[in-house]
MOPAC internal coordinates of N, CA, C and O (Angstrom, degrees):
PM7 1SCF
backbone

  N    0.0000 0     0.00 0     0.00 0    0    0    0
  C    1.4394 1     0.00 0     0.00 0    1    0    0
  C    1.5219 1   110.36 1     0.00 0    2    1    0
  O    1.2310 1   122.44 1   -36.59 1    3    2    1
  N    1.2805 1   112.93 1   143.41 1    3    2    1
  C    1.4658 1   118.95 1   178.11 1    5    3    2
  C    1.5189 1   109.56 1   -84.96 1    6    5    3
  O    1.2310 1   121.84 1   -39.40 1    7    6    5
  N    1.3059 1   114.09 1   140.60 1    7    6    5
  C    1.4594 1   118.65 1   178.30 1    9    7    6
  C    1.5262 1   109.39 1   -80.92 1   10    9    7
  O    1.2310 1   121.36 1   -43.20 1   11   10    9
  N    1.3112 1   115.00 1   136.80 1   11   10    9
  C    1.4616 1   120.35 1   178.77 1   13   11   10
  C    1.5224 1   108.00 1   -90.00 1   14   13   11
  O    1.2310 1   121.40 1   -56.93 1   15   14   13
  N    1.3094 1   114.93 1   123.07 1   15   14   13
  C    1.4605 1   119.23 1   178.88 1   17   15   14
  C    1.5247 1   108.90 1   -87.70 1   18   17   15
  O    1.2310 1   121.70 1   -49.74 1   19   18   17
  N    1.2858 1   114.35 1   130.26 1   19   18   17
  C    1.4691 1   117.81 1   177.59 1   21   19   18
  C    1.5263 1   108.81 1   -92.35 1   22   21   19
  O    1.2310 1   122.01 1   -37.03 1   23   22   21
  N    1.2982 1   113.75 1   142.97 1   23   22   21
  C    1.4599 1   118.65 1   179.54 1   25   23   22
  C    1.5244 1   108.90 1   -77.50 1   26   25   23
  O    1.2310 1   121.57 1   -44.32 1   27   26   25
  N    1.3079 1   114.60 1   135.68 1   27   26   25
  C    1.4605 1   119.27 1   178.87 1   29   27   26
  C    1.5215 1   108.99 1   -79.78 1   30   29   27
  O    1.2310 1   121.94 1   -41.49 1   31   30   29
  N    1.2959 1   113.90 1   138.51 1   31   30   29
  C    1.4598 1   118.46 1   177.58 1   33   31   30
  C    1.5214 1   108.59 1   -86.09 1   34   33   31
  O    1.2310 1   121.32 1   -49.13 1   35   34   33
  N    1.2895 1   115.07 1   130.87 1   35   34   33
  C    1.4540 1   120.45 1   179.63 1   37   35   34
  C    1.5206 1   108.12 1   -90.56 1   38   37   35
  O    1.2310 1   121.22 1   -56.19 1   39   38   37
  N    1.3177 1   115.27 1   123.81 1   39   38   37
  C    1.4590 1   119.92 1   178.66 1   41   39   38
  C    1.5211 1   108.77 1   -89.35 1   42   41   39
  O    1.2310 1   121.15 1   -48.56 1   43   42   41
  N    1.3041 1   115.41 1   131.44 1   43   42   41
  C    1.4539 1   119.90 1   176.73 1   45   43   42
  C    1.5181 1   108.63 1   -89.58 1   46   45   43
  O    1.2310 1   121.26 1   -48.14 1   47   46   45
  N    1.3058 1   115.20 1   131.86 1   47   46   45
  C    1.4515 1   119.82 1   177.10 1   49   47   46
  C    1.5217 1   108.85 1   -83.19 1   50   49   47
  O    1.2310 1   121.13 1   -56.48 1   51   50   49
  N    1.2959 1   115.45 1   123.52 1   51   50   49
  C    1.4582 1   120.51 1   179.82 1   53   51   50
  C    1.5174 1   107.93 1  -101.16 1   54   53   51
  O    1.2310 1   121.11 1   -55.30 1   55   54   53
  N    1.2940 1   115.49 1   124.70 1   55   54   53
  C    1.4576 1   120.91 1  -179.22 1   57   55   54
  C    1.5233 1   110.42 1   -69.82 1   58   57   55
  O    1.2310 1   119.97 1   -43.05 1   59   58   57
  N    1.3302 1   117.66 1   136.95 1   59   58   57
  C    1.4692 1   118.92 1   177.17 1   61   59   58
  C    1.5231 1   112.04 1   -70.73 1   62   61   59
  O    1.2310 1   120.12 1   164.33 1   63   62   61
  N    1.3302 1   117.38 1   -15.67 1   63   62   61
  C    1.4545 1   121.39 1  -179.26 1   65   63   62
  C    1.5229 1   112.30 1   -97.39 1   66   65   63
  O    1.2310 1   120.24 1  -167.17 1   67   66   65
  N    1.3091 1   117.14 1    12.83 1   67   66   65
  C    1.4622 1   121.68 1  -175.49 1   69   67   66
  C    1.5218 1   112.02 1   -58.22 1   70   69   67
  O    1.2310 1   120.37 1   131.91 1   71   70   69
  N    1.2922 1   116.90 1   -48.09 1   71   70   69
  C    1.4561 1   120.57 1  -177.25 1   73   71   70
  C    1.5151 1   113.00 1  -101.36 1   74   73   71
  O    1.2310 1   120.26 1  -172.18 1   75   74   73
  N    1.3267 1   117.10 1     7.82 1   75   74   73
  C    1.4574 1   119.00 1  -175.86 1   77   75   74
  C    1.5218 1   111.65 1   -76.67 1   78   77   75
  O    1.2310 1   120.15 1   128.93 1   79   78   77
  N    1.3324 1   117.31 1   -51.07 1   79   78   77
  C    1.4617 1   120.42 1  -179.11 1   81   79   78
  C    1.5224 1   108.53 1   -86.29 1   82   81   79
  O    1.2310 1   120.95 1   -77.38 1   83   82   81
  N    1.3085 1   115.78 1   102.62 1   83   82   81
  C    1.4536 1   119.08 1   176.42 1   85   83   82
  C    1.5236 1   108.84 1  -107.19 1   86   85   83
  O    1.2310 1   120.54 1    10.01 1   87   86   85
  N    1.2829 1   116.57 1  -169.99 1   87   86   85
  C    1.4608 1   121.29 1  -174.21 1   89   87   86
  C    1.5269 1   111.86 1   -64.95 1   90   89   87
  O    1.2310 1   120.09 1   142.95 1   91   90   89
  N    1.3276 1   117.43 1   -37.05 1   91   90   89
  C    1.4626 1   120.34 1  -179.47 1   93   91   90
  C    1.5231 1   111.39 1   -63.71 1   94   93   91
  O    1.2310 1   119.99 1   138.10 1   95   94   93
  N    1.3257 1   117.62 1   -41.90 1   95   94   93
  C    1.4562 1   121.07 1   177.94 1   97   95   94
  C    1.5271 1   110.89 1   -61.98 1   98   97   95
  O    1.2310 1   120.75 1   138.91 1   99   98   97
  N    1.3166 1   116.18 1   -41.09 1   99   98   97
  C    1.4577 1   120.42 1  -179.43 1  101   99   98
  C    1.5249 1   111.32 1   -66.65 1  102  101   99
  O    1.2310 1   119.89 1   139.55 1  103  102  101
  N    1.3150 1   117.81 1   -40.45 1  103  102  101
  C    1.4659 1   121.31 1   178.78 1  105  103  102
  C    1.5250 1   110.53 1   -64.38 1  106  105  103
  O    1.2310 1   120.10 1   137.71 1  107  106  105
  N    1.3338 1   117.41 1   -42.29 1  107  106  105
  C    1.4602 1   120.66 1   178.63 1  109  107  106
  C    1.5298 1   110.36 1   -65.33 1  110  109  107
  O    1.2310 1   120.14 1   140.36 1  111  110  109
  N    1.3316 1   117.34 1   -39.64 1  111  110  109
  C    1.4608 1   120.97 1   178.70 1  113  111  110
  C    1.5231 1   111.35 1   -64.91 1  114  113  111
  O    1.2310 1   120.06 1   137.82 1  115  114  113
  N    1.3216 1   117.49 1   -42.18 1  115  114  113
  C    1.4699 1   120.98 1   178.54 1  117  115  114
  C    1.5242 1   110.38 1   -65.86 1  118  117  115
  O    1.2310 1   119.96 1   143.30 1  119  118  117
  N    1.3369 1   117.69 1   -36.70 1  119  118  117
  C    1.4620 1   120.66 1   175.49 1  121  119  118
  C    1.5267 1   110.39 1   -62.50 1  122  121  119
  O    1.2310 1   120.00 1   142.03 1  123  122  121
  N    1.3224 1   117.61 1   -37.97 1  123  122  121
  C    1.4612 1   121.10 1   176.06 1  125  123  122
  C    1.5145 1   111.91 1   -64.50 1  126  125  123
  O    1.2310 1   120.31 1   138.81 1  127  126  125
  N    1.3325 1   117.00 1   -41.19 1  127  126  125
  C    1.4614 1   120.04 1   177.11 1  129  127  126
  C    1.5235 1   111.48 1   -63.14 1  130  129  127
  O    1.2310 1   120.59 1   139.91 1  131  130  129
  N    1.3220 1   116.48 1   -40.09 1  131  130  129
  C    1.4705 1   120.42 1   178.14 1  133  131  130
  C    1.5259 1   110.17 1   -63.62 1  134  133  131
  O    1.2310 1   120.26 1   138.12 1  135  134  133
  N    1.3372 1   117.11 1   -41.88 1  135  134  133
  C    1.4627 1   120.33 1   177.91 1  137  135  134
  C    1.5235 1   111.75 1   -63.31 1  138  137  135
  O    1.2310 1   119.89 1   140.78 1  139  138  137
  N    1.3165 1   117.82 1   -39.22 1  139  138  137
  C    1.4628 1   120.63 1   178.12 1  141  139  138
  C    1.5239 1   110.60 1   -64.85 1  142  141  139
  O    1.2310 1   120.39 1   136.57 1  143  142  141
  N    1.3138 1   116.87 1   -43.43 1  143  142  141
  C    1.4672 1   120.19 1   178.91 1  145  143  142
  C    1.5247 1   110.42 1   -63.12 1  146  145  143
  O    1.2310 1   120.08 1   135.54 1  147  146  145
  N    1.3263 1   117.44 1   -44.46 1  147  146  145
  C    1.4637 1   120.98 1   178.47 1  149  147  146
  C    1.5251 1   110.29 1   -62.72 1  150  149  147
  O    1.2310 1   120.16 1   137.87 1  151  150  149
  N    1.3282 1   117.31 1   -42.13 1  151  150  149
  C    1.4620 1   120.85 1   179.46 1  153  151  150
  C    1.5149 1   112.44 1   -61.34 1  154  153  151
  O    1.2310 1   120.00 1   136.23 1  155  154  153
  N    1.3219 1   117.61 1   -43.77 1  155  154  153
  C    1.4592 1   119.55 1   179.33 1  157  155  154
  C    1.5245 1   111.83 1   -72.46 1  158  157  155
  O    1.2310 1   119.75 1   148.06 1  159  158  157
  N    1.3263 1   118.08 1   -31.94 1  159  158  157
  C    1.4643 1   119.54 1   174.93 1  161  159  158
  C    1.5261 1   111.13 1   -66.62 1  162  161  159
  O    1.2310 1   120.36 1   139.35 1  163  162  161
  N    1.3316 1   116.91 1   -40.65 1  163  162  161
  C    1.4633 1   119.89 1   176.16 1  165  163  162
  C    1.5237 1   111.13 1   -64.39 1  166  165  163
  O    1.2310 1   120.10 1   144.85 1  167  166  165
  N    1.3157 1   117.41 1   -35.15 1  167  166  165
  C    1.4580 1   120.83 1  -179.43 1  169  167  166
  C    1.5272 1   111.55 1   -69.49 1  170  169  167
  O    1.2310 1   120.27 1   153.70 1  171  170  169
  N    1.3156 1   117.10 1   -26.30 1  171  170  169
  C    1.4589 1   121.00 1  -177.41 1  173  171  170
  C    1.5238 1   113.11 1   -87.30 1  174  173  171
  O    1.2310 1   119.45 1   179.74 1  175  174  173
  N    1.3153 1   118.66 1    -0.26 1  175  174  173
  C    1.4612 1   121.48 1  -177.35 1  177  175  174
  C    1.5241 1   110.99 1   -73.02 1  178  177  175
  O    1.2310 1   121.25 1   -33.64 1  179  178  177
  N    1.3313 1   115.22 1   146.36 1  179  178  177
  C    1.4715 1   121.12 1   175.51 1  181  179  178
  C    1.5046 1   109.13 1   -88.27 1  182  181  179
  O    1.2310 1   117.85 1   -27.56 1  183  182  181
  N    1.2492 1   121.69 1   152.44 1  183  182  181
  C    1.4673 1   129.73 1   -12.54 1  185  183  182
  C    1.5211 1   110.78 1   -72.00 1  186  185  183
  O    1.2310 1   121.16 1   -19.03 1  187  186  185
  N    1.2974 1   115.39 1   160.97 1  187  186  185
  C    1.4658 1   120.51 1  -173.34 1  189  187  186
  C    1.5218 1   112.89 1   -68.16 1  190  189  187
  O    1.2310 1   120.12 1   156.45 1  191  190  189
  N    1.3378 1   117.38 1   -23.55 1  191  190  189
  C    1.4636 1   120.22 1  -176.96 1  193  191  190
  C    1.5286 1   112.74 1  -101.73 1  194  193  191
  O    1.2310 1   120.11 1  -154.68 1  195  194  193
  N    1.3104 1   117.40 1    25.32 1  195  194  193
  C    1.4611 1   120.39 1   179.67 1  197  195  194
  C    1.5262 1   110.53 1   -79.75 1  198  197  195
  O    1.2310 1   121.19 1   -17.22 1  199  198  197
  N    1.3230 1   115.34 1   162.78 1  199  198  197
  C    1.4629 1   120.86 1   178.83 1  201  199  198
  C    1.5253 1   110.95 1   -63.31 1  202  201  199
  O    1.2310 1   121.04 1   144.13 1  203  202  201
  N    1.3208 1   115.61 1   -35.87 1  203  202  201
  C    1.4629 1   120.15 1  -179.79 1  205  203  202
  C    1.5288 1   111.14 1   -62.65 1  206  205  203
  O    1.2310 1   120.60 1   137.41 1  207  206  205
  N    1.3335 1   116.45 1   -42.59 1  207  206  205
  C    1.4658 1   120.35 1  -177.56 1  209  207  206
  C    1.5183 1   113.22 1   -76.96 1  210  209  207
  O    1.2310 1   120.17 1   144.74 1  211  210  209
  N    1.3281 1   117.29 1   -35.26 1  211  210  209
  C    1.4628 1   120.00 1  -172.81 1  213  211  210
  C    1.5218 1   114.55 1   -95.55 1  214  213  211
  O    1.2310 1   119.31 1   155.38 1  215  214  213
  N    1.3133 1   118.93 1   -24.62 1  215  214  213
  C    1.4656 1   119.83 1  -174.89 1  217  215  214
  C    1.5221 1   113.32 1  -116.75 1  218  217  215
  O    1.2310 1   120.69 1   127.30 1  219  218  217
  N    1.3144 1   116.29 1   -52.70 1  219  218  217
  C    1.4652 1   120.08 1  -173.02 1  221  219  218
  C    1.5289 1   111.58 1   -72.54 1  222  221  219
  O    1.2310 1   120.50 1   137.68 1  223  222  221
  N    1.3225 1   116.65 1   -42.32 1  223  222  221
  C    1.4603 1   120.21 1  -178.85 1  225  223  222
  C    1.5317 1   113.18 1   -61.20 1  226  225  223
  O    1.2310 1   118.85 1   132.77 1  227  226  225
  N    1.3372 1   119.80 1   -47.23 1  227  226  225
  C    1.4708 1   118.13 1   177.49 1  229  227  226
  C    1.5260 1   113.48 1   -63.60 1  230  229  227
  O    1.2310 1   120.01 1   147.21 1  231  230  229
  N    1.3243 1   117.58 1   -32.79 1  231  230  229
  C    1.4667 1   120.18 1   177.82 1  233  231  230
  C    1.5265 1   110.22 1   -65.63 1  234  233  231
  O    1.2310 1   120.46 1   136.67 1  235  234  233
  N    1.3266 1   116.72 1   -43.33 1  235  234  233
  C    1.4699 1   120.85 1   178.32 1  237  235  234
  C    1.5285 1   110.41 1   -62.83 1  238  237  235
  O    1.2310 1   120.44 1   137.30 1  239  238  237
  N    1.3330 1   116.76 1   -42.70 1  239  238  237
  C    1.4637 1   120.07 1   179.58 1  241  239  238
  C    1.5257 1   111.88 1   -66.37 1  242  241  239
  O    1.2310 1   120.06 1   140.85 1  243  242  241
  N    1.3282 1   117.50 1   -39.15 1  243  242  241
  C    1.4627 1   120.01 1   176.94 1  245  243  242
  C    1.5242 1   111.38 1   -63.25 1  246  245  243
  O    1.2310 1   120.55 1   138.01 1  247  246  245
  N    1.3183 1   116.56 1   -41.99 1  247  246  245
  C    1.4681 1   119.83 1   178.04 1  249  247  246
  C    1.5272 1   110.20 1   -61.60 1  250  249  247
  O    1.2310 1   120.75 1   137.74 1  251  250  249
  N    1.3359 1   116.17 1   -42.26 1  251  250  249
  C    1.4637 1   119.43 1  -178.99 1  253  251  250
  C    1.5233 1   111.46 1   -65.82 1  254  253  251
  O    1.2310 1   120.42 1   133.20 1  255  254  253
  N    1.3357 1   116.81 1   -46.80 1  255  254  253
  C    1.4658 1   119.92 1  -174.47 1  257  255  254
  C    1.5237 1   113.50 1   -78.35 1  258  257  255
  O    1.2310 1   119.93 1   144.95 1  259  258  257
  N    1.3275 1   117.75 1   -35.05 1  259  258  257
  C    1.4619 1   119.96 1  -173.69 1  261  259  258
  C    1.5266 1   112.66 1   -93.70 1  262  261  259
  O    1.2310 1   120.03 1   151.70 1  263  262  261
  N    1.3374 1   117.55 1   -28.30 1  263  262  261
  C    1.4651 1   119.79 1  -175.91 1  265  263  262
  C    1.5281 1   112.21 1  -108.55 1  266  265  263
  O    1.2310 1   120.25 1   124.87 1  267  266  265
  N    1.3218 1   117.13 1   -55.13 1  267  266  265
  C    1.4653 1   120.60 1  -167.99 1  269  267  266
  C    1.5322 1   112.33 1   -72.94 1  270  269  267
  O    1.2310 1   119.75 1   132.74 1  271  270  269
  N    1.3359 1   118.08 1   -47.26 1  271  270  269
  C    1.4688 1   119.09 1  -179.39 1  273  271  270
  C    1.5277 1   112.68 1   -63.72 1  274  273  271
  O    1.2310 1   118.97 1   132.86 1  275  274  273
  N    1.3481 1   119.56 1   -47.14 1  275  274  273
  C    1.4734 1   117.36 1   175.66 1  277  275  274
  C    1.5268 1   113.00 1   -62.81 1  278  277  275
  O    1.2310 1   120.38 1   145.82 1  279  278  277
  N    1.3315 1   116.88 1   -34.18 1  279  278  277
  C    1.4603 1   119.63 1   177.55 1  281  279  278
  C    1.5257 1   110.80 1   -63.57 1  282  281  279
  O    1.2310 1   120.48 1   140.17 1  283  282  281
  N    1.3269 1   116.69 1   -39.83 1  283  282  281
  C    1.4676 1   118.93 1   179.52 1  285  283  282
  C    1.5261 1   111.66 1   -67.36 1  286  285  283
  O    1.2310 1   120.21 1   151.20 1  287  286  285
  N    1.3223 1   117.20 1   -28.80 1  287  286  285
  C    1.4624 1   119.97 1   178.98 1  289  287  286
  C    1.5255 1   111.08 1   -80.27 1  290  289  287
  O    1.2310 1   120.32 1   138.20 1  291  290  289
  N    1.3182 1   116.99 1   -41.80 1  291  290  289
  C    1.4616 1   121.20 1  -171.95 1  293  291  290
  C    1.5239 1   114.53 1   -90.85 1  294  293  291
  O    1.2310 1   119.52 1   166.25 1  295  294  293
  N    1.3294 1   118.52 1   -13.75 1  295  294  293
  C    1.4624 1   120.99 1  -176.95 1  297  295  294
  C    1.5232 1   110.02 1   -68.33 1  298  297  295
  O    1.2310 1   121.40 1   -51.17 1  299  298  297
  N    1.3088 1   114.93 1   128.83 1  299  298  297
  C    1.4602 1   120.33 1   175.79 1  301  299  298
  C    1.5173 1   107.51 1  -140.68 1  302  301  299
  O    1.2310 1   120.73 1   -48.17 1  303  302  301
  N    1.3078 1   116.20 1   131.83 1  303  302  301
  C    1.4520 1   121.15 1  -178.54 1  305  303  302
  C    1.5195 1   109.74 1   -68.24 1  306  305  303
  O    1.2310 1   120.84 1   -45.52 1  307  306  305
  N    1.3207 1   115.99 1   134.48 1  307  306  305
  C    1.4559 1   120.62 1   179.64 1  309  307  306
  C    1.5222 1   109.47 1   -73.46 1  310  309  307
  O    1.2310 1   121.33 1   -40.78 1  311  310  309
  N    1.3255 1   115.05 1   139.22 1  311  310  309
  C    1.4600 1   119.84 1   177.66 1  313  311  310
  C    1.5174 1   108.71 1   -81.73 1  314  313  311
  O    1.2310 1   121.02 1   -44.53 1  315  314  313
  N    1.3112 1   115.66 1   135.47 1  315  314  313
  C    1.4602 1   119.75 1   176.58 1  317  315  314
  C    1.5150 1   108.29 1   -96.76 1  318  317  315
  O    1.2310 1   120.95 1   -48.77 1  319  318  317
  N    1.2999 1   115.79 1   131.23 1  319  318  317
  C    1.4595 1   119.38 1   179.64 1  321  319  318
  C    1.5242 1   109.45 1   -96.53 1  322  321  319
  O    1.2310 1   121.07 1   -31.16 1  323  322  321
  N    1.2906 1   115.56 1   148.84 1  323  322  321
  C    1.4571 1   120.65 1  -178.87 1  325  323  322
  C    1.5221 1   111.91 1   -75.67 1  326  325  323
  O    1.2310 1   120.01 1   161.17 1  327  326  325
  N    1.3140 1   117.59 1   -18.83 1  327  326  325
  C    1.4584 1   120.76 1  -179.05 1  329  327  326
  C    1.5248 1   112.14 1   -71.53 1  330  329  327
  O    1.2310 1   120.33 1   151.71 1  331  330  329
  N    1.3239 1   116.97 1   -28.29 1  331  330  329
  C    1.4527 1   120.41 1  -176.67 1  333  331  330
  C    1.5229 1   113.12 1   -85.16 1  334  333  331
  O    1.2310 1   120.10 1   171.28 1  335  334  333
  N    1.3029 1   117.41 1    -8.72 1  335  334  333
  C    1.4575 1   121.12 1  -177.94 1  337  335  334
  C    1.5194 1   108.68 1   -81.81 1  338  337  335
  O    1.2310 1   120.96 1   -55.58 1  339  338  337
  N    1.3031 1   115.77 1   124.42 1  339  338  337
  C    1.4678 1   119.10 1   178.43 1  341  339  338
  C    1.5201 1   109.03 1   -98.79 1  342  341  339
  O    1.2310 1   120.86 1   -41.61 1  343  342  341
  N    1.2991 1   115.96 1   138.39 1  343  342  341
  C    1.4611 1   120.22 1   178.95 1  345  343  342
  C    1.5220 1   109.02 1  -106.15 1  346  345  343
  O    1.2310 1   122.05 1   -40.45 1  347  346  345
  N    1.3146 1   113.68 1   139.55 1  347  346  345
  C    1.4658 1   119.23 1   179.54 1  349  347  346
  C    1.5233 1   108.32 1  -106.08 1  350  349  347
  O    1.2310 1   120.00 1   -71.15 1  351  350  349
  N    1.3107 1   117.60 1   108.85 1  351  350  349
  C    1.4717 1   122.46 1   179.07 1  353  351  350
  C    1.4946 1   109.98 1  -123.25 1  354  353  351
  O    1.2310 1   120.10 1   180.00 1  355  354  353

C-alpha cells in the first residue's frame, strides 16, 4: 500500500503590532516631526542671541520630544462596547 502524504498546514504569524499603528498615530507622529523641523529652523535663525533662537525654539523642541512623540506611541483608540450603548425607543 502506498502511504498517503498529508499536506502540512502553514501557520501565518500575526504581528501583535498589526492594529497598533493606525492613522491617528501616524498623524500625531508626523506632527511631531514637523514641530522638530520648525524648532531646529527657529534655532538656526540669525542673530544667535535672539528670543526666537534662545527661548521659543527650545520650548517647541521640548513639546515635540516630551509630549508629541510619546503621545504618538502610546495613543490607542478606546474600543466602544455595544453593551454600554443605550437605545431610546
